[in-house]
mmCIF file of the N, C-alpha and C atoms, coordinates in Angstrom:
data_MODEL
# 
_entry.id   MODEL 
# 
loop_
_atom_site.group_PDB 
_atom_site.id 
_atom_site.type_symbol 
_atom_site.label_atom_id 
_atom_site.label_alt_id 
_atom_site.label_comp_id 
_atom_site.label_asym_id 
_atom_site.label_entity_id 
_atom_site.label_seq_id 
_atom_site.pdbx_PDB_ins_code 
_atom_site.Cartn_x 
_atom_site.Cartn_y 
_atom_site.Cartn_z 
_atom_site.occupancy 
_atom_site.B_iso_or_equiv 
_atom_site.pdbx_formal_charge 
_atom_site.auth_seq_id 
_atom_site.auth_comp_id 
_atom_site.auth_asym_id 
_atom_site.auth_atom_id 
_atom_site.pdbx_PDB_model_num 
ATOM 1   N N  . MET A 1 1  ? 44.437 114.923 139.013 1.00 0.00 ? 1  MET A N  1 
ATOM 2   C CA . MET A 1 1  ? 44.287 114.476 137.639 1.00 0.00 ? 1  MET A CA 1 
ATOM 3   C C  . MET A 1 1  ? 45.126 113.206 137.465 1.00 0.00 ? 1  MET A C  1 
ATOM 4   N N  . GLU A 1 2  ? 44.578 112.244 136.783 1.00 0.00 ? 2  GLU A N  1 
ATOM 5   C CA . GLU A 1 2  ? 45.255 110.975 136.565 1.00 0.00 ? 2  GLU A CA 1 
ATOM 6   C C  . GLU A 1 2  ? 46.352 111.091 135.510 1.00 0.00 ? 2  GLU A C  1 
ATOM 7   N N  . ARG A 1 3  ? 47.341 110.196 135.606 1.00 0.00 ? 3  ARG A N  1 
ATOM 8   C CA . ARG A 1 3  ? 48.464 110.167 134.671 1.00 0.00 ? 3  ARG A CA 1 
ATOM 9   C C  . ARG A 1 3  ? 47.982 110.065 133.223 1.00 0.00 ? 3  ARG A C  1 
ATOM 10  N N  . THR A 1 4  ? 47.033 109.187 132.961 1.00 0.00 ? 4  THR A N  1 
ATOM 11  C CA . THR A 1 4  ? 46.555 108.998 131.586 1.00 0.00 ? 4  THR A CA 1 
ATOM 12  C C  . THR A 1 4  ? 45.910 110.270 131.040 1.00 0.00 ? 4  THR A C  1 
ATOM 13  N N  . ASP A 1 5  ? 45.204 110.992 131.901 1.00 0.00 ? 5  ASP A N  1 
ATOM 14  C CA . ASP A 1 5  ? 44.583 112.257 131.484 1.00 0.00 ? 5  ASP A CA 1 
ATOM 15  C C  . ASP A 1 5  ? 45.650 113.295 131.143 1.00 0.00 ? 5  ASP A C  1 
ATOM 16  N N  . ILE A 1 6  ? 46.680 113.359 131.981 1.00 0.00 ? 6  ILE A N  1 
ATOM 17  C CA . ILE A 1 6  ? 47.768 114.312 131.744 1.00 0.00 ? 6  ILE A CA 1 
ATOM 18  C C  . ILE A 1 6  ? 48.474 113.999 130.431 1.00 0.00 ? 6  ILE A C  1 
ATOM 19  N N  . LEU A 1 7  ? 48.783 112.710 130.204 1.00 0.00 ? 7  LEU A N  1 
ATOM 20  C CA . LEU A 1 7  ? 49.461 112.326 128.962 1.00 0.00 ? 7  LEU A CA 1 
ATOM 21  C C  . LEU A 1 7  ? 48.581 112.580 127.742 1.00 0.00 ? 7  LEU A C  1 
ATOM 22  N N  . ALA A 1 8  ? 47.282 112.366 127.889 1.00 0.00 ? 8  ALA A N  1 
ATOM 23  C CA . ALA A 1 8  ? 46.360 112.631 126.777 1.00 0.00 ? 8  ALA A CA 1 
ATOM 24  C C  . ALA A 1 8  ? 46.335 114.124 126.442 1.00 0.00 ? 8  ALA A C  1 
ATOM 25  N N  . LEU A 1 9  ? 46.304 114.955 127.469 1.00 0.00 ? 9  LEU A N  1 
ATOM 26  C CA . LEU A 1 9  ? 46.305 116.403 127.237 1.00 0.00 ? 9  LEU A CA 1 
ATOM 27  C C  . LEU A 1 9  ? 47.620 116.866 126.609 1.00 0.00 ? 9  LEU A C  1 
ATOM 28  N N  . MET A 1 10 ? 48.729 116.299 127.057 1.00 0.00 ? 10 MET A N  1 
ATOM 29  C CA . MET A 1 10 ? 50.019 116.645 126.450 1.00 0.00 ? 10 MET A CA 1 
ATOM 30  C C  . MET A 1 10 ? 50.031 116.259 124.973 1.00 0.00 ? 10 MET A C  1 
ATOM 31  N N  . GLY A 1 11 ? 49.428 115.130 124.654 1.00 0.00 ? 11 GLY A N  1 
ATOM 32  C CA . GLY A 1 11 ? 49.331 114.703 123.255 1.00 0.00 ? 11 GLY A CA 1 
ATOM 33  C C  . GLY A 1 11 ? 48.477 115.649 122.432 1.00 0.00 ? 11 GLY A C  1 
ATOM 34  N N  . GLU A 1 12 ? 47.351 116.075 123.004 1.00 0.00 ? 12 GLU A N  1 
ATOM 35  C CA . GLU A 1 12 ? 46.475 117.022 122.297 1.00 0.00 ? 12 GLU A CA 1 
ATOM 36  C C  . GLU A 1 12 ? 47.183 118.352 122.049 1.00 0.00 ? 12 GLU A C  1 
ATOM 37  N N  . LEU A 1 13 ? 48.012 118.768 122.990 1.00 0.00 ? 13 LEU A N  1 
ATOM 38  C CA . LEU A 1 13 ? 48.743 120.029 122.859 1.00 0.00 ? 13 LEU A CA 1 
ATOM 39  C C  . LEU A 1 13 ? 50.042 119.867 122.069 1.00 0.00 ? 13 LEU A C  1 
ATOM 40  N N  . LYS A 1 14 ? 50.303 118.652 121.613 1.00 0.00 ? 14 LYS A N  1 
ATOM 41  C CA . LYS A 1 14 ? 51.506 118.322 120.842 1.00 0.00 ? 14 LYS A CA 1 
ATOM 42  C C  . LYS A 1 14 ? 52.785 118.593 121.636 1.00 0.00 ? 14 LYS A C  1 
ATOM 43  N N  . LEU A 1 15 ? 52.749 118.278 122.913 1.00 0.00 ? 15 LEU A N  1 
ATOM 44  C CA . LEU A 1 15 ? 53.916 118.405 123.783 1.00 0.00 ? 15 LEU A CA 1 
ATOM 45  C C  . LEU A 1 15 ? 54.583 117.033 123.890 1.00 0.00 ? 15 LEU A C  1 
ATOM 46  N N  . TYR A 1 16 ? 55.126 116.576 122.768 1.00 0.00 ? 16 TYR A N  1 
ATOM 47  C CA . TYR A 1 16 ? 55.643 115.218 122.682 1.00 0.00 ? 16 TYR A CA 1 
ATOM 48  C C  . TYR A 1 16 ? 56.888 115.008 123.546 1.00 0.00 ? 16 TYR A C  1 
ATOM 49  N N  . GLY A 1 17 ? 57.716 116.016 123.688 1.00 0.00 ? 17 GLY A N  1 
ATOM 50  C CA . GLY A 1 17 ? 58.900 115.900 124.531 1.00 0.00 ? 17 GLY A CA 1 
ATOM 51  C C  . GLY A 1 17 ? 58.524 115.762 125.999 1.00 0.00 ? 17 GLY A C  1 
ATOM 52  N N  . MET A 1 18 ? 57.565 116.557 126.426 1.00 0.00 ? 18 MET A N  1 
ATOM 53  C CA . MET A 1 18 ? 57.103 116.470 127.812 1.00 0.00 ? 18 MET A CA 1 
ATOM 54  C C  . MET A 1 18 ? 56.436 115.128 128.066 1.00 0.00 ? 18 MET A C  1 
ATOM 55  N N  . ARG A 1 19 ? 55.686 114.684 127.096 1.00 0.00 ? 19 ARG A N  1 
ATOM 56  C CA . ARG A 1 19 ? 54.975 113.411 127.239 1.00 0.00 ? 19 ARG A CA 1 
ATOM 57  C C  . ARG A 1 19 ? 55.957 112.253 127.363 1.00 0.00 ? 19 ARG A C  1 
ATOM 58  N N  . ALA A 1 20 ? 57.005 112.279 126.553 1.00 0.00 ? 20 ALA A N  1 
ATOM 59  C CA . ALA A 1 20 ? 57.994 111.203 126.583 1.00 0.00 ? 20 ALA A CA 1 
ATOM 60  C C  . ALA A 1 20 ? 58.789 111.203 127.891 1.00 0.00 ? 20 ALA A C  1 
ATOM 61  N N  . ALA A 1 21 ? 59.025 112.378 128.451 1.00 0.00 ? 21 ALA A N  1 
ATOM 62  C CA . ALA A 1 21 ? 59.858 112.493 129.653 1.00 0.00 ? 21 ALA A CA 1 
ATOM 63  C C  . ALA A 1 21 ? 59.045 112.457 130.944 1.00 0.00 ? 21 ALA A C  1 
ATOM 64  N N  . TYR A 1 22 ? 57.741 112.459 130.854 1.00 0.00 ? 22 TYR A N  1 
ATOM 65  C CA . TYR A 1 22 ? 56.885 112.622 132.034 1.00 0.00 ? 22 TYR A CA 1 
ATOM 66  C C  . TYR A 1 22 ? 57.183 111.624 133.146 1.00 0.00 ? 22 TYR A C  1 
ATOM 67  N N  . ASP A 1 23 ? 57.173 110.344 132.838 1.00 0.00 ? 23 ASP A N  1 
ATOM 68  C CA . ASP A 1 23 ? 57.357 109.325 133.877 1.00 0.00 ? 23 ASP A CA 1 
ATOM 69  C C  . ASP A 1 23 ? 58.720 109.450 134.559 1.00 0.00 ? 23 ASP A C  1 
ATOM 70  N N  . GLU A 1 24 ? 59.751 109.647 133.758 1.00 0.00 ? 24 GLU A N  1 
ATOM 71  C CA . GLU A 1 24 ? 61.104 109.766 134.315 1.00 0.00 ? 24 GLU A CA 1 
ATOM 72  C C  . GLU A 1 24 ? 61.243 111.010 135.190 1.00 0.00 ? 24 GLU A C  1 
ATOM 73  N N  . VAL A 1 25 ? 60.747 112.134 134.705 1.00 0.00 ? 25 VAL A N  1 
ATOM 74  C CA . VAL A 1 25 ? 60.855 113.391 135.458 1.00 0.00 ? 25 VAL A CA 1 
ATOM 75  C C  . VAL A 1 25 ? 60.047 113.311 136.751 1.00 0.00 ? 25 VAL A C  1 
ATOM 76  N N  . MET A 1 26 ? 58.856 112.764 136.671 1.00 0.00 ? 26 MET A N  1 
ATOM 77  C CA . MET A 1 26 ? 58.022 112.660 137.871 1.00 0.00 ? 26 MET A CA 1 
ATOM 78  C C  . MET A 1 26 ? 58.652 111.707 138.889 1.00 0.00 ? 26 MET A C  1 
ATOM 79  N N  . ALA A 1 27 ? 59.152 110.570 138.442 1.00 0.00 ? 27 ALA A N  1 
ATOM 80  C CA . ALA A 1 27 ? 59.772 109.618 139.364 1.00 0.00 ? 27 ALA A CA 1 
ATOM 81  C C  . ALA A 1 27 ? 60.985 110.237 140.036 1.00 0.00 ? 27 ALA A C  1 
ATOM 82  N N  . SER A 1 28 ? 61.807 110.915 139.260 1.00 0.00 ? 28 SER A N  1 
ATOM 83  C CA . SER A 1 28 ? 62.996 111.571 139.805 1.00 0.00 ? 28 SER A CA 1 
ATOM 84  C C  . SER A 1 28 ? 62.609 112.688 140.766 1.00 0.00 ? 28 SER A C  1 
ATOM 85  N N  . GLY A 1 29 ? 61.631 113.475 140.391 1.00 0.00 ? 29 GLY A N  1 
ATOM 86  C CA . GLY A 1 29 ? 61.192 114.583 141.233 1.00 0.00 ? 29 GLY A CA 1 
ATOM 87  C C  . GLY A 1 29 ? 60.606 114.132 142.553 1.00 0.00 ? 29 GLY A C  1 
ATOM 88  N N  . ILE A 1 30 ? 59.837 113.068 142.517 1.00 0.00 ? 30 ILE A N  1 
ATOM 89  C CA . ILE A 1 30 ? 59.239 112.553 143.749 1.00 0.00 ? 30 ILE A CA 1 
ATOM 90  C C  . ILE A 1 30 ? 60.321 111.928 144.632 1.00 0.00 ? 30 ILE A C  1 
ATOM 91  N N  . LYS A 1 31 ? 61.200 111.152 144.011 1.00 0.00 ? 31 LYS A N  1 
ATOM 92  C CA . LYS A 1 31 ? 62.269 110.486 144.760 1.00 0.00 ? 31 LYS A CA 1 
ATOM 93  C C  . LYS A 1 31 ? 63.171 111.499 145.457 1.00 0.00 ? 31 LYS A C  1 
ATOM 94  N N  . ARG A 1 32 ? 63.485 112.578 144.765 1.00 0.00 ? 32 ARG A N  1 
ATOM 95  C CA . ARG A 1 32 ? 64.405 113.583 145.309 1.00 0.00 ? 32 ARG A CA 1 
ATOM 96  C C  . ARG A 1 32 ? 63.678 114.737 146.001 1.00 0.00 ? 32 ARG A C  1 
ATOM 97  N N  . GLN A 1 33 ? 62.373 114.629 146.089 1.00 0.00 ? 33 GLN A N  1 
ATOM 98  C CA . GLN A 1 33 ? 61.530 115.622 146.752 1.00 0.00 ? 33 GLN A CA 1 
ATOM 99  C C  . GLN A 1 33 ? 61.720 117.027 146.177 1.00 0.00 ? 33 GLN A C  1 
ATOM 100 N N  . HIS A 1 34 ? 61.701 117.094 144.841 1.00 0.00 ? 34 HIS A N  1 
ATOM 101 C CA . HIS A 1 34 ? 61.798 118.397 144.176 1.00 0.00 ? 34 HIS A CA 1 
ATOM 102 C C  . HIS A 1 34 ? 60.484 119.145 144.315 1.00 0.00 ? 34 HIS A C  1 
ATOM 103 N N  . GLU A 1 35 ? 60.597 120.455 144.310 1.00 0.00 ? 35 GLU A N  1 
ATOM 104 C CA . GLU A 1 35 ? 59.411 121.309 144.345 1.00 0.00 ? 35 GLU A CA 1 
ATOM 105 C C  . GLU A 1 35 ? 58.724 121.278 142.970 1.00 0.00 ? 35 GLU A C  1 
ATOM 106 N N  . PRO A 1 36 ? 57.412 121.523 142.927 1.00 0.00 ? 36 PRO A N  1 
ATOM 107 C CA . PRO A 1 36 ? 56.691 121.519 141.636 1.00 0.00 ? 36 PRO A CA 1 
ATOM 108 C C  . PRO A 1 36 ? 57.314 122.400 140.556 1.00 0.00 ? 36 PRO A C  1 
ATOM 109 N N  . PRO A 1 37 ? 57.790 123.628 140.876 1.00 0.00 ? 37 PRO A N  1 
ATOM 110 C CA . PRO A 1 37 ? 58.393 124.427 139.802 1.00 0.00 ? 37 PRO A CA 1 
ATOM 111 C C  . PRO A 1 37 ? 59.612 123.746 139.161 1.00 0.00 ? 37 PRO A C  1 
ATOM 112 N N  . ARG A 1 38 ? 60.370 123.024 139.945 1.00 0.00 ? 38 ARG A N  1 
ATOM 113 C CA . ARG A 1 38 ? 61.534 122.307 139.406 1.00 0.00 ? 38 ARG A CA 1 
ATOM 114 C C  . ARG A 1 38 ? 61.088 121.194 138.467 1.00 0.00 ? 38 ARG A C  1 
ATOM 115 N N  . ILE A 1 39 ? 60.032 120.479 138.834 1.00 0.00 ? 39 ILE A N  1 
ATOM 116 C CA . ILE A 1 39 ? 59.522 119.399 137.984 1.00 0.00 ? 39 ILE A CA 1 
ATOM 117 C C  . ILE A 1 39 ? 58.980 119.969 136.680 1.00 0.00 ? 39 ILE A C  1 
ATOM 118 N N  . VAL A 1 40 ? 58.230 121.050 136.766 1.00 0.00 ? 40 VAL A N  1 
ATOM 119 C CA . VAL A 1 40 ? 57.703 121.689 135.555 1.00 0.00 ? 40 VAL A CA 1 
ATOM 120 C C  . VAL A 1 40 ? 58.862 122.185 134.688 1.00 0.00 ? 40 VAL A C  1 
ATOM 121 N N  . GLY A 1 41 ? 59.876 122.751 135.305 1.00 0.00 ? 41 GLY A N  1 
ATOM 122 C CA . GLY A 1 41 ? 61.055 123.209 134.562 1.00 0.00 ? 41 GLY A CA 1 
ATOM 123 C C  . GLY A 1 41 ? 61.740 122.075 133.834 1.00 0.00 ? 41 GLY A C  1 
ATOM 124 N N  . ASP A 1 42 ? 61.863 120.926 134.484 1.00 0.00 ? 42 ASP A N  1 
ATOM 125 C CA . ASP A 1 42 ? 62.476 119.764 133.840 1.00 0.00 ? 42 ASP A CA 1 
ATOM 126 C C  . ASP A 1 42 ? 61.637 119.284 132.653 1.00 0.00 ? 42 ASP A C  1 
ATOM 127 N N  . LEU A 1 43 ? 60.324 119.319 132.810 1.00 0.00 ? 43 LEU A N  1 
ATOM 128 C CA . LEU A 1 43 ? 59.446 118.938 131.697 1.00 0.00 ? 43 LEU A CA 1 
ATOM 129 C C  . LEU A 1 43 ? 59.585 119.921 130.531 1.00 0.00 ? 43 LEU A C  1 
ATOM 130 N N  . LEU A 1 44 ? 59.673 121.198 130.841 1.00 0.00 ? 44 LEU A N  1 
ATOM 131 C CA . LEU A 1 44 ? 59.840 122.195 129.783 1.00 0.00 ? 44 LEU A CA 1 
ATOM 132 C C  . LEU A 1 44 ? 61.181 122.034 129.071 1.00 0.00 ? 44 LEU A C  1 
ATOM 133 N N  . LYS A 1 45 ? 62.233 121.727 129.814 1.00 0.00 ? 45 LYS A N  1 
ATOM 134 C CA . LYS A 1 45 ? 63.542 121.480 129.194 1.00 0.00 ? 45 LYS A CA 1 
ATOM 135 C C  . LYS A 1 45 ? 63.481 120.280 128.255 1.00 0.00 ? 45 LYS A C  1 
ATOM 136 N N  . ALA A 1 46 ? 62.764 119.236 128.660 1.00 0.00 ? 46 ALA A N  1 
ATOM 137 C CA . ALA A 1 46 ? 62.607 118.060 127.808 1.00 0.00 ? 46 ALA A CA 1 
ATOM 138 C C  . ALA A 1 46 ? 61.860 118.419 126.523 1.00 0.00 ? 46 ALA A C  1 
ATOM 139 N N  . GLU A 1 47 ? 60.854 119.266 126.629 1.00 0.00 ? 47 GLU A N  1 
ATOM 140 C CA . GLU A 1 47 ? 60.089 119.686 125.448 1.00 0.00 ? 47 GLU A CA 1 
ATOM 141 C C  . GLU A 1 47 ? 60.959 120.490 124.493 1.00 0.00 ? 47 GLU A C  1 
ATOM 142 N N  . ILE A 1 48 ? 61.756 121.405 125.036 1.00 0.00 ? 48 ILE A N  1 
ATOM 143 C CA . ILE A 1 48 ? 62.644 122.216 124.198 1.00 0.00 ? 48 ILE A CA 1 
ATOM 144 C C  . ILE A 1 48 ? 63.651 121.333 123.483 1.00 0.00 ? 48 ILE A C  1 
ATOM 145 N N  . ALA A 1 49 ? 64.239 120.379 124.199 1.00 0.00 ? 49 ALA A N  1 
ATOM 146 C CA . ALA A 1 49 ? 65.221 119.476 123.594 1.00 0.00 ? 49 ALA A CA 1 
ATOM 147 C C  . ALA A 1 49 ? 64.594 118.658 122.464 1.00 0.00 ? 49 ALA A C  1 
ATOM 148 N N  . GLU A 1 50 ? 63.369 118.202 122.668 1.00 0.00 ? 50 GLU A N  1 
ATOM 149 C CA . GLU A 1 50 ? 62.688 117.406 121.639 1.00 0.00 ? 50 GLU A CA 1 
ATOM 150 C C  . GLU A 1 50 ? 62.381 118.259 120.414 1.00 0.00 ? 50 GLU A C  1 
ATOM 151 N N  . LYS A 1 51 ? 61.950 119.493 120.607 1.00 0.00 ? 51 LYS A N  1 
ATOM 152 C CA . LYS A 1 51 ? 61.661 120.382 119.477 1.00 0.00 ? 51 LYS A CA 1 
ATOM 153 C C  . LYS A 1 51 ? 62.934 120.725 118.701 1.00 0.00 ? 51 LYS A C  1 
ATOM 154 N N  . GLN A 1 52 ? 64.037 120.929 119.403 1.00 0.00 ? 52 GLN A N  1 
ATOM 155 C CA . GLN A 1 52 ? 65.308 121.206 118.727 1.00 0.00 ? 52 GLN A CA 1 
ATOM 156 C C  . GLN A 1 52 ? 65.755 120.001 117.914 1.00 0.00 ? 52 GLN A C  1 
ATOM 157 N N  . ALA A 1 53 ? 65.621 118.812 118.473 1.00 0.00 ? 53 ALA A N  1 
ATOM 158 C CA . ALA A 1 53 ? 66.002 117.592 117.758 1.00 0.00 ? 53 ALA A CA 1 
ATOM 159 C C  . ALA A 1 53 ? 65.132 117.406 116.511 1.00 0.00 ? 53 ALA A C  1 
ATOM 160 N N  . ARG A 1 54 ? 63.842 117.670 116.657 1.00 0.00 ? 54 ARG A N  1 
ATOM 161 C CA . ARG A 1 54 ? 62.934 117.547 115.508 1.00 0.00 ? 54 ARG A CA 1 
ATOM 162 C C  . ARG A 1 54 ? 63.277 118.569 114.433 1.00 0.00 ? 54 ARG A C  1 
ATOM 163 N N  . SER A 1 55 ? 63.665 119.779 114.834 1.00 0.00 ? 55 SER A N  1 
ATOM 164 C CA . SER A 1 55 ? 64.046 120.814 113.883 1.00 0.00 ? 55 SER A CA 1 
ATOM 165 C C  . SER A 1 55 ? 65.303 120.421 113.111 1.00 0.00 ? 55 SER A C  1 
ATOM 166 N N  . ILE A 1 56 ? 66.284 119.889 113.810 1.00 0.00 ? 56 ILE A N  1 
ATOM 167 C CA . ILE A 1 56 ? 67.526 119.454 113.159 1.00 0.00 ? 56 ILE A CA 1 
ATOM 168 C C  . ILE A 1 56 ? 67.230 118.324 112.172 1.00 0.00 ? 56 ILE A C  1 
ATOM 169 N N  . LYS A 1 57 ? 66.388 117.389 112.575 1.00 0.00 ? 57 LYS A N  1 
ATOM 170 C CA . LYS A 1 57 ? 66.020 116.282 111.683 1.00 0.00 ? 57 LYS A CA 1 
ATOM 171 C C  . LYS A 1 57 ? 65.350 116.815 110.413 1.00 0.00 ? 57 LYS A C  1 
ATOM 172 N N  . TYR A 1 58 ? 64.453 117.786 110.576 1.00 0.00 ? 58 TYR A N  1 
ATOM 173 C CA . TYR A 1 58 ? 63.772 118.388 109.435 1.00 0.00 ? 58 TYR A CA 1 
ATOM 174 C C  . TYR A 1 58 ? 64.765 119.091 108.518 1.00 0.00 ? 58 TYR A C  1 
ATOM 175 N N  . GLN A 1 59 ? 65.699 119.853 109.109 1.00 0.00 ? 59 GLN A N  1 
ATOM 176 C CA . GLN A 1 59 ? 66.692 120.566 108.304 1.00 0.00 ? 59 GLN A CA 1 
ATOM 177 C C  . GLN A 1 59 ? 67.583 119.604 107.534 1.00 0.00 ? 59 GLN A C  1 
ATOM 178 N N  . MET A 1 60 ? 67.943 118.479 108.146 1.00 0.00 ? 60 MET A N  1 
ATOM 179 C CA . MET A 1 60 ? 68.762 117.475 107.463 1.00 0.00 ? 60 MET A CA 1 
ATOM 180 C C  . MET A 1 60 ? 67.988 116.856 106.296 1.00 0.00 ? 60 MET A C  1 
ATOM 181 N N  . THR A 1 61 ? 66.706 116.623 106.501 1.00 0.00 ? 61 THR A N  1 
ATOM 182 C CA . THR A 1 61 ? 65.875 116.063 105.428 1.00 0.00 ? 61 THR A CA 1 
ATOM 183 C C  . THR A 1 61 ? 65.791 117.028 104.257 1.00 0.00 ? 61 THR A C  1 
ATOM 184 N N  . ILE A 1 62 ? 65.600 118.306 104.543 1.00 0.00 ? 62 ILE A N  1 
ATOM 185 C CA . ILE A 1 62 ? 65.532 119.318 103.487 1.00 0.00 ? 62 ILE A CA 1 
ATOM 186 C C  . ILE A 1 62 ? 66.862 119.398 102.747 1.00 0.00 ? 62 ILE A C  1 
ATOM 187 N N  . ALA A 1 63 ? 67.963 119.334 103.485 1.00 0.00 ? 63 ALA A N  1 
ATOM 188 C CA . ALA A 1 63 ? 69.286 119.386 102.844 1.00 0.00 ? 63 ALA A CA 1 
ATOM 189 C C  . ALA A 1 63 ? 69.478 118.198 101.914 1.00 0.00 ? 63 ALA A C  1 
ATOM 190 N N  . LYS A 1 64 ? 69.042 117.030 102.337 1.00 0.00 ? 64 LYS A N  1 
ATOM 191 C CA . LYS A 1 64 ? 69.158 115.839 101.481 1.00 0.00 ? 64 LYS A CA 1 
ATOM 192 C C  . LYS A 1 64 ? 68.313 115.989 100.223 1.00 0.00 ? 64 LYS A C  1 
ATOM 193 N N  . LEU A 1 65 ? 67.091 116.518 100.370 1.00 0.00 ? 65 LEU A N  1 
ATOM 194 C CA . LEU A 1 65 ? 66.220 116.708 99.213  1.00 0.00 ? 65 LEU A CA 1 
ATOM 195 C C  . LEU A 1 65 ? 66.814 117.707 98.232  1.00 0.00 ? 65 LEU A C  1 
ATOM 196 N N  . ASN A 1 66 ? 67.363 118.802 98.748  1.00 0.00 ? 66 ASN A N  1 
ATOM 197 C CA . ASN A 1 66 ? 67.952 119.813 97.881  1.00 0.00 ? 66 ASN A CA 1 
ATOM 198 C C  . ASN A 1 66 ? 69.170 119.269 97.154  1.00 0.00 ? 66 ASN A C  1 
ATOM 199 N N  . CYS A 1 67 ? 69.972 118.474 97.818  1.00 0.00 ? 67 CYS A N  1 
ATOM 200 C CA . CYS A 1 67 ? 71.144 117.900 97.157  1.00 0.00 ? 67 CYS A CA 1 
ATOM 201 C C  . CYS A 1 67 ? 70.733 116.814 96.162  1.00 0.00 ? 67 CYS A C  1 
ATOM 202 N N  . GLY A 1 68 ? 69.589 116.224 96.387  1.00 0.00 ? 68 GLY A N  1 
ATOM 203 C CA . GLY A 1 68 ? 69.094 115.243 95.428  1.00 0.00 ? 68 GLY A CA 1 
ATOM 204 C C  . GLY A 1 68 ? 68.716 115.901 94.110  1.00 0.00 ? 68 GLY A C  1 
ATOM 205 N N  . ARG A 1 69 ? 68.259 117.127 94.166  1.00 0.00 ? 69 ARG A N  1 
ATOM 206 C CA . ARG A 1 69 ? 67.875 117.865 92.967  1.00 0.00 ? 69 ARG A CA 1 
ATOM 207 C C  . ARG A 1 69 ? 69.084 118.480 92.279  1.00 0.00 ? 69 ARG A C  1 
ATOM 208 N N  . ASP A 1 70 ? 70.062 118.892 93.070  1.00 0.00 ? 70 ASP A N  1 
ATOM 209 C CA . ASP A 1 70 ? 71.209 119.625 92.549  1.00 0.00 ? 70 ASP A CA 1 
ATOM 210 C C  . ASP A 1 70 ? 72.486 118.837 92.852  1.00 0.00 ? 70 ASP A C  1 
ATOM 211 N N  . THR A 1 71 ? 72.656 117.698 92.216  1.00 0.00 ? 71 THR A N  1 
ATOM 212 C CA . THR A 1 71 ? 73.768 116.802 92.544  1.00 0.00 ? 71 THR A CA 1 
ATOM 213 C C  . THR A 1 71 ? 75.107 117.296 92.031  1.00 0.00 ? 71 THR A C  1 
ATOM 214 N N  . GLU A 1 72 ? 75.115 118.294 91.193  1.00 0.00 ? 72 GLU A N  1 
ATOM 215 C CA . GLU A 1 72 ? 76.371 118.754 90.606  1.00 0.00 ? 72 GLU A CA 1 
ATOM 216 C C  . GLU A 1 72 ? 77.031 119.903 91.360  1.00 0.00 ? 72 GLU A C  1 
ATOM 217 N N  . SER A 1 73 ? 76.360 120.487 92.326  1.00 0.00 ? 73 SER A N  1 
ATOM 218 C CA . SER A 1 73 ? 76.967 121.609 93.035  1.00 0.00 ? 73 SER A CA 1 
ATOM 219 C C  . SER A 1 73 ? 78.093 121.108 93.941  1.00 0.00 ? 73 SER A C  1 
ATOM 220 N N  . ASP A 1 74 ? 79.088 121.958 94.146  1.00 0.00 ? 74 ASP A N  1 
ATOM 221 C CA . ASP A 1 74 ? 80.235 121.594 94.982  1.00 0.00 ? 74 ASP A CA 1 
ATOM 222 C C  . ASP A 1 74 ? 79.802 121.298 96.412  1.00 0.00 ? 74 ASP A C  1 
ATOM 223 N N  . ARG A 1 75 ? 78.892 122.077 96.918  1.00 0.00 ? 75 ARG A N  1 
ATOM 224 C CA . ARG A 1 75 ? 78.439 121.899 98.299  1.00 0.00 ? 75 ARG A CA 1 
ATOM 225 C C  . ARG A 1 75 ? 77.795 120.526 98.498  1.00 0.00 ? 75 ARG A C  1 
ATOM 226 N N  . CYS A 1 76 ? 76.980 120.112 97.559  1.00 0.00 ? 76 CYS A N  1 
ATOM 227 C CA . CYS A 1 76 ? 76.321 118.811 97.677  1.00 0.00 ? 76 CYS A CA 1 
ATOM 228 C C  . CYS A 1 76 ? 77.325 117.676 97.523  1.00 0.00 ? 76 CYS A C  1 
ATOM 229 N N  . ARG A 1 77 ? 78.274 117.841 96.630  1.00 0.00 ? 77 ARG A N  1 
ATOM 230 C CA . ARG A 1 77 ? 79.307 116.810 96.466  1.00 0.00 ? 77 ARG A CA 1 
ATOM 231 C C  . ARG A 1 77 ? 80.120 116.651 97.739  1.00 0.00 ? 77 ARG A C  1 
ATOM 232 N N  . GLN A 1 78 ? 80.480 117.766 98.367  1.00 0.00 ? 78 GLN A N  1 
ATOM 233 C CA . GLN A 1 78 ? 81.250 117.714 99.603  1.00 0.00 ? 78 GLN A CA 1 
ATOM 234 C C  . GLN A 1 78 ? 80.439 117.077 100.722 1.00 0.00 ? 78 GLN A C  1 
ATOM 235 N N  . TRP A 1 79 ? 79.165 117.435 100.816 1.00 0.00 ? 79 TRP A N  1 
ATOM 236 C CA . TRP A 1 79 ? 78.306 116.894 101.854 1.00 0.00 ? 79 TRP A CA 1 
ATOM 237 C C  . TRP A 1 79 ? 78.128 115.391 101.666 1.00 0.00 ? 79 TRP A C  1 
ATOM 238 N N  . ARG A 1 80 ? 77.913 114.974 100.423 1.00 0.00 ? 80 ARG A N  1 
ATOM 239 C CA . ARG A 1 80 ? 77.705 113.572 100.111 1.00 0.00 ? 80 ARG A CA 1 
ATOM 240 C C  . ARG A 1 80 ? 78.963 112.758 100.392 1.00 0.00 ? 80 ARG A C  1 
ATOM 241 N N  . ASP A 1 81 ? 80.141 113.337 100.081 1.00 0.00 ? 81 ASP A N  1 
ATOM 242 C CA . ASP A 1 81 ? 81.404 112.631 100.266 1.00 0.00 ? 81 ASP A CA 1 
ATOM 243 C C  . ASP A 1 81 ? 81.877 112.690 101.723 1.00 0.00 ? 81 ASP A C  1 
ATOM 244 N N  . GLY A 1 82 ? 81.264 113.515 102.541 1.00 0.00 ? 82 GLY A N  1 
ATOM 245 C CA . GLY A 1 82 ? 81.631 113.611 103.953 1.00 0.00 ? 82 GLY A CA 1 
ATOM 246 C C  . GLY A 1 82 ? 82.784 114.556 104.221 1.00 0.00 ? 82 GLY A C  1 
ATOM 247 N N  . SER A 1 83 ? 83.126 115.400 103.262 1.00 0.00 ? 83 SER A N  1 
ATOM 248 C CA . SER A 1 83 ? 84.253 116.307 103.472 1.00 0.00 ? 83 SER A CA 1 
ATOM 249 C C  . SER A 1 83 ? 83.800 117.727 103.803 1.00 0.00 ? 83 SER A C  1 
ATOM 250 N N  . ALA A 1 84 ? 82.521 117.916 104.019 1.00 0.00 ? 84 ALA A N  1 
ATOM 251 C CA . ALA A 1 84 ? 82.000 119.256 104.336 1.00 0.00 ? 84 ALA A CA 1 
ATOM 252 C C  . ALA A 1 84 ? 82.142 119.566 105.798 1.00 0.00 ? 84 ALA A C  1 
# 
């Protein structure tokens, strides 16, 4: 299967972390002669890291929105002032 086909399928499956790390992981795996399970494992680790980062970003956005609505609460004041 060609690289472009693999990246297209990863995009369809919404595996954005794997897609972003694909070239680096494959180059490293080939250079160091890693076995296929190791390469797949590295791709899966990249996907997990990307999903965790996206989750944290989403949670921060929600926290900002909630503090925008409730600007008088102590928690929001502390968060806004950087003392939380």
